[in-house]
DOMI-876462 format. One line per 10 residues: number of its first residue (from 1); for each residue x, y, z of C-alpha. Coordinates in Angstrom, 3 decimals, m for minus. Example, Ala and Ser with C-alpha at 12.3 -4.5 7.8 and 13.67 -1.06 7.14 Angstrom:
1	12.300 m4.500 7.800  13.670 m1.060 7.140 $
This chain:
1	6.661 14.253 m6.182  3.651 12.628 m7.853  1.398 9.914 m6.503  3.247 7.095 m8.302  6.563 8.483 m7.033  5.151 8.490 m3.521  4.273 4.813 m3.828  7.782 4.013 m5.069  9.293 6.076 m2.259  7.252 4.255 0.346 $
11	8.212 0.841 m0.995  11.910 1.747 m1.167  11.770 3.181 2.340  10.238 m0.051 3.586  13.088 m1.972 1.982  15.691 0.211 3.654  14.103 m0.612 6.987  14.310 m4.314 6.230  10.592 m4.694 5.718  9.517 m6.821 2.777 $
21	7.544 m5.415 m0.124  4.742 m7.775 0.791  4.492 m6.278 4.269  4.416 m2.776 2.807  1.770 m3.891 0.351  m0.384 m5.371 3.112  m0.016 m2.136 5.093  m1.118 m0.080 2.089  m3.942 m2.446 1.236  m5.544 m2.419 4.653 $
31	m5.008 1.089 5.986  m4.908 3.206 2.843  m6.959 1.218 0.372  m9.631 3.907 0.015  m6.937 6.425 m0.906  m5.391 3.998 m3.376  m8.724 3.025 m4.897  m10.232 6.512 m5.096  m7.387 8.989 m5.911  m9.685 11.775 m7.012 $
41	m7.093 14.555 m6.866  m5.553 13.493 m10.169  m4.944 15.100 m12.561  m3.759 18.275 m10.847  m6.565 20.721 m10.170  m9.340 18.119 m10.157  m10.560 19.358 m6.796  m10.734 23.006 m7.792  m11.453 23.085 m11.526  m14.492 21.315 m12.965 $
51	m15.186 22.090 m16.612  m18.763 22.883 m17.550  m20.758 21.494 m20.497  m20.807 24.797 m22.365  m17.012 24.579 m22.586  m17.489 21.295 m24.465  m20.032 22.637 m26.909  m23.204 21.844 m24.951  m24.581 25.270 m24.000  m27.771 24.101 m22.325 $
61	m27.312 22.347 m19.016  m28.255 22.400 m15.364  m25.597 22.426 m12.650  m27.170 20.252 m9.968  m26.598 19.624 m6.296  m28.123 16.306 m5.276  m28.498 15.374 m1.631  m28.092 11.650 m0.981  m30.024 9.621 1.591  m27.086 9.923 4.013 $
71	m27.175 13.716 3.632  m24.098 14.123 1.421  m24.255 16.745 m1.326  m22.863 15.640 m4.693  m22.566 17.644 m7.894  m24.089 16.633 m11.205  m24.824 17.938 m14.694  m28.076 17.497 m16.559  m27.553 18.071 m20.282  m30.863 17.860 m22.184 $
81	m31.026 17.069 m25.864  m33.789 18.933 m27.705  m35.467 17.204 m30.598  m35.838 20.483 m32.478  m34.641 23.721 m30.915  m31.827 26.249 m30.755  m30.006 27.626 m27.744  m31.020 30.987 m26.318  m29.269 33.277 m23.946  m30.956 33.133 m20.560 $
91	m31.024 35.783 m17.877  m27.587 36.432 m16.457  m25.792 35.479 m19.655  m25.817 31.716 m19.071  m26.889 29.796 m22.119  m29.614 27.636 m20.628  m33.048 26.630 m21.858  m36.189 25.141 m20.369  m38.386 22.319 m21.644  m41.459 24.526 m21.979 $
101	m39.693 27.225 m23.999  m37.569 25.188 m26.363  m39.258 21.936 m27.266  m39.382 18.318 m26.294  m36.374 16.480 m24.895  m34.996 13.214 m26.280  m36.611 9.882 m25.475  m33.393 8.460 m24.006  m31.085 9.420 m21.157  m27.515 8.283 m20.479 $
111	m26.546 8.108 m16.818  m22.756 8.410 m16.904  m20.715 6.778 m14.107  m17.192 8.068 m14.702  m13.877 6.287 m14.245  m11.453 6.754 m11.384  m9.458 9.946 m10.849  m10.529 13.383 m11.950  m14.115 14.567 m12.008  m17.115 14.647 m14.309 $
121	m15.748 17.692 m16.123  m12.902 15.611 m17.519  m15.452 13.302 m19.170  m17.388 15.985 m21.012  m15.874 15.114 m24.431  m17.335 11.623 m24.066  m20.643 13.025 m22.854  m20.713 15.250 m25.925  m20.430 12.221 m28.230  m23.473 10.679 m26.595 $
131	m25.331 13.987 m26.643  m24.532 14.920 m30.236  m24.217 11.623 m32.067  m26.688 9.537 m30.079  m29.099 12.462 m29.699  m29.703 11.686 m26.055  m29.982 13.495 m22.754  m26.980 13.037 m20.464  m26.842 13.061 m16.675  m23.401 12.769 m15.099 $
141	m22.242 13.157 m11.508  m19.065 13.458 m9.448  m18.738 10.866 m6.709  m18.425 11.884 m3.092  m14.891 12.504 m1.891  m12.852 13.016 1.221  m10.119 15.230 2.610  m7.465 14.288 5.112  m4.912 17.012 5.596  m1.225 16.173 5.453 $
151	m0.808 17.569 8.934  m2.938 14.745 10.319  m0.224 12.308 9.314  2.793 14.493 9.901  3.263 15.604 6.319  4.249 19.216 5.880  3.807 19.849 2.156  2.324 18.378 m0.983  5.487 16.490 m1.975  5.382 14.418 1.180 $
161	4.573 10.717 0.693  1.635 11.266 3.031  0.018 13.089 0.101  m1.208 9.692 m1.048  m3.893 9.816 1.644  m4.835 13.449 1.232  m7.179 15.500 m0.873  m9.076 12.556 m2.350  m12.388 14.124 m3.299  m14.203 13.941 m6.627 $
171	m14.862 17.364 m8.120  m16.649 19.566 m5.609  m18.810 16.819 m4.109  m18.815 16.356 m0.354  m18.269 13.251 1.764  m15.816 10.346 1.985  m15.389 7.859 m0.878  m16.182 4.219 m0.282  m17.967 1.382 m2.029  m21.084 2.021 0.015 $
181	m20.905 5.765 m0.574  m20.467 5.568 m4.357  m23.406 3.186 m4.603  m25.526 5.668 m2.657  m24.394 8.503 m4.966  m25.397 6.585 m8.090  m28.772 5.698 m6.609  m29.407 9.306 m5.619  m28.665 10.451 m9.165  m30.962 7.820 m10.651 $
191	m33.661 8.844 m8.163  m33.278 12.432 m9.348  m33.874 11.287 m12.928  m36.901 9.242 m11.903  m38.370 12.247 m10.094  m37.814 14.620 m13.024  m41.097 15.424 m14.812  m39.647 14.765 m18.294  m36.692 12.431 m17.741  m38.750 9.885 m15.822 $
201	m40.492 9.016 m19.081  m37.270 8.371 m21.017  m35.343 5.136 m21.527  m32.392 5.190 m19.149  m29.070 3.676 m20.224  m26.318 3.382 m17.624  m22.756 3.787 m18.939  m19.720 3.177 m16.737  m15.963 3.098 m17.222  m13.412 1.347 m14.982 $
211	m14.603 1.635 m11.383  m17.603 3.451 m12.833  m18.387 0.149 m14.534  m18.708 m1.474 m11.120  m20.936 1.409 m10.013  m23.045 0.969 m13.155  m23.399 m2.818 m12.796  m24.562 m2.497 m9.201  m27.008 0.264 m10.106  m28.447 m1.761 m12.982 $
221	m28.739 m4.886 m10.837  m30.685 m3.058 m8.123  m32.927 m1.003 m10.435  m33.773 m3.343 m13.288  m37.319 m2.070 m13.644  m36.044 1.444 m14.407  m33.039 0.804 m16.678  m33.256 m0.088 m20.360  m29.635 m1.120 m20.998  m26.170 m1.311 m19.434 $
231	m22.881 m0.369 m21.147  m19.602 m1.049 m19.342  m15.977 m0.458 m20.293  m12.806 m1.947 m18.747  m14.041 m2.996 m15.344  m13.198 m5.933 m13.074  m14.833 m9.028 m11.570  m14.135 m7.953 m7.980  m11.363 m5.876 m6.462  m10.151 m8.939 m4.580 $
241	m9.750 m10.820 m7.866  m7.944 m7.853 m9.410  m5.324 m7.541 m6.651  m3.298 m10.654 m7.651  m2.729 m9.094 m11.074  m1.883 m5.599 m9.866  m0.095 m6.545 m6.635  0.904 m10.237 m6.872  3.142 m10.021 m3.802  0.076 m9.676 m1.578 $
251	m2.217 m12.074 m3.409  m2.617 m14.139 m0.227  m3.888 m11.132 1.706  m6.800 m10.140 m0.489  m9.162 m10.898 2.397  m7.972 m7.597 3.897  m9.579 m5.689 1.028  m12.838 m4.325 2.449  m13.790 m2.534 m0.771  m15.218 m5.555 m2.595 $
261	m17.206 m4.331 m5.617  m18.502 m7.798 m6.513  m19.588 m7.115 m10.071  m19.319 m10.799 m10.912  m22.150 m11.623 m8.510  m24.180 m8.514 m9.362  m24.190 m9.086 m13.130  m25.560 m12.595 m12.605  m28.705 m11.060 m11.130  m29.550 m9.222 m14.378 $
271	m31.470 m11.826 m16.416  m32.994 m9.759 m19.219  m31.447 m6.305 m19.580  m29.319 m5.829 m22.734  m25.647 m5.499 m21.740  m22.616 m4.291 m23.698  m19.076 m4.932 m22.460  m16.194 m3.009 m24.061  m12.651 m4.212 m23.383  m9.205 m2.817 m24.207 $
281	m6.881 m5.586 m25.373  m3.839 m3.764 m23.978  m5.417 m2.705 m20.686  m2.505 m2.378 m18.270  m4.736 m2.199 m15.195  m7.583 m4.685 m15.701  m6.934 m7.873 m17.715  m9.309 m8.475 m20.623  m9.923 m11.937 m19.176  m11.850 m10.314 m16.330 $
291	m14.128 m8.524 m18.773  m14.655 m11.789 m20.666  m15.454 m13.563 m17.391  m18.039 m10.884 m16.627  m19.521 m11.467 m20.067  m19.714 m15.219 m19.466  m21.250 m14.717 m16.026  m23.963 m12.501 m17.504  m24.704 m14.925 m20.333  m24.737 m18.036 m18.163 $
301	m27.181 m16.410 m15.754  m29.722 m16.209 m18.582  m30.266 m19.951 m18.679  m28.765 m20.600 m22.098  m25.927 m22.953 m23.155  m22.929 m22.842 m20.812  m20.099 m20.509 m21.712  m16.701 m20.878 m20.062  m14.990 m17.761 m18.833  m11.652 m19.576 m18.939 $
311	m11.569 m19.637 m22.721  m9.822 m16.858 m24.605  m12.219 m16.988 m27.563  m15.655 m15.440 m27.442  m18.778 m14.764 m29.452  m19.587 m11.113 m29.898  m23.299 m11.606 m29.296  m25.167 m14.121 m27.196  m28.189 m13.890 m24.907  m28.461 m10.106 m25.488 $
321	m24.983 m9.614 m24.026  m22.547 m8.054 m26.497  m18.778 m8.243 m25.964  m16.356 m6.178 m28.059  m12.557 m6.091 m27.757  m10.401 m3.261 m29.097  m6.976 m4.924 m29.497  m4.934 m1.729 m29.098  m7.039 m0.184 m26.361  m5.266 0.639 m23.097 $
331	m7.149 1.242 m19.878  m7.645 4.954 m20.542  m7.636 4.999 m24.322  m10.125 2.311 m25.270  m12.806 4.955 m25.792  m10.720 6.717 m28.443  m10.047 3.577 m30.476  m11.365 3.572 m34.057  m14.839 2.105 m34.184  m15.546 2.433 m30.446 $
341	m18.608 4.645 m30.702  m19.676 2.931 m33.933  m19.910 m0.295 m31.928  m21.785 1.413 m29.097  m24.170 3.067 m31.567  m24.900 m0.310 m33.215  m25.798 m1.721 m29.786  m27.827 1.401 m29.034  m29.813 1.138 m32.272  m30.537 m2.539 m31.689 $
351	m31.403 m2.648 m28.014  m32.269 0.904 m26.932  m34.120 2.644 m29.754  m34.970 m0.555 m31.624  m34.082 0.356 m35.195  m31.131 m2.008 m35.635  m30.797 m5.730 m36.280  m30.325 m7.907 m33.161  m28.488 m10.428 m35.338  m26.017 m7.898 m36.687 $
361	m23.000 m9.172 m34.724  m24.208 m12.652 m33.791  m21.929 m14.531 m36.191  m18.685 m12.785 m35.274  m16.120 m13.976 m32.759  m12.737 m12.963 m31.414  m10.036 m13.568 m28.838  m8.746 m11.735 m25.816  m4.999 m11.458 m25.134  m3.527 m13.292 m22.170 $
371	m2.422 m10.851 m19.493  0.879 m11.469 m17.709  0.806 m10.713 m13.952  3.292 m8.059 m12.826  6.294 m8.763 m10.643  7.081 m7.109 m7.340  5.777 m3.571 m7.025  5.679 m2.766 m10.739  2.012 m3.742 m11.009  1.034 m1.288 m8.296 $
381	3.160 1.499 m9.750  1.800 0.905 m13.275  m1.735 0.780 m11.924  m1.285 4.060 m10.079  0.141 5.694 m13.202  m2.814 4.418 m15.228  m5.279 5.854 m12.721  m3.372 9.156 m12.612  m3.617 9.374 m16.368  m7.293 8.478 m16.323 $
391	m8.815 11.859 m15.640  m6.660 13.701 m18.150  m6.997 10.850 m20.636  m10.735 11.382 m20.738  m10.052 14.742 m22.354  m8.466 13.048 m25.363  m9.947 14.009 m28.710  m12.996 11.814 m29.094  m14.311 11.703 m32.628  m17.982 12.330 m33.291 $
């Protein structure tokens, strides 16, 4: 029985007992929301198998263990890009290189905050696009995770519905996932970059997908003096504002959600940093309207003409905030849409390395589709399926 099946089982069981779906939803929201929000055990094997960069064609890397300020050890990869060098076999057979032996590293670094489910190894194909096509260093990390054995809740095997609250840990990182914890993890990784003798001199671009977008927005908002640009894909305004779309039957109980992730407020505190927002027009988990509202919030905070987040039309560029919609992009497959990395590279050339035209997309406009809220439990089930697919989906063939 998979995670989505467990959710369906629980809801059906509640019905058999005469309990309403709303009551079951409230129960899930309050007591198990961390497990629902951070299901890091998907796809299967995510807790035991973490691919390494050399498997994705990036032979030089460092496998890091970073200790956070609350003494949690998280795993990370540092993948340097050499301006002019070739890989060499290092002692022990691992293909690693050092700065002193193999030339100067790139002038830019991407700090990758990955989407929900899975681990950083699942996102290596995307990291490789940045590394190879953008010619940039990449630092990526697996968020902290948590383990609660089935036995603690009376479950006896993996098919038990209690599996939904078990084995939720990202990669091989330690700890328990929470909004506070993930923010600490991102800060610790940025601090590692800032302490690195070479990386501290590079331009740092933070890139986040889905819940990683919320992580990235918060990190950018609290470290504006260190970050050159922010790129975010398919993220939400706040979790409380997302719940009515995913779980409309409990829309009046959103106050019970203690994992807030208020990206709407955070992005308003970023007055100058270039921002790119990438939205999938067919996102089944996060409505495009929420991405557009984030865009409007960022632009309005810059003291320019008012932009309404309620409108479905948008300008691609305004106030150094670029918004791009991929009409056929689903939550997990926006990054493989034609033109995705072309659009990111255009932003990169304009605002990061400075060899593009800032007016290149200023005259274009578009629309975002209107999302229809789900009925009953189907929103929750679809959302869970989308998150389950997320880790594996990141391994889709991403064109260079």
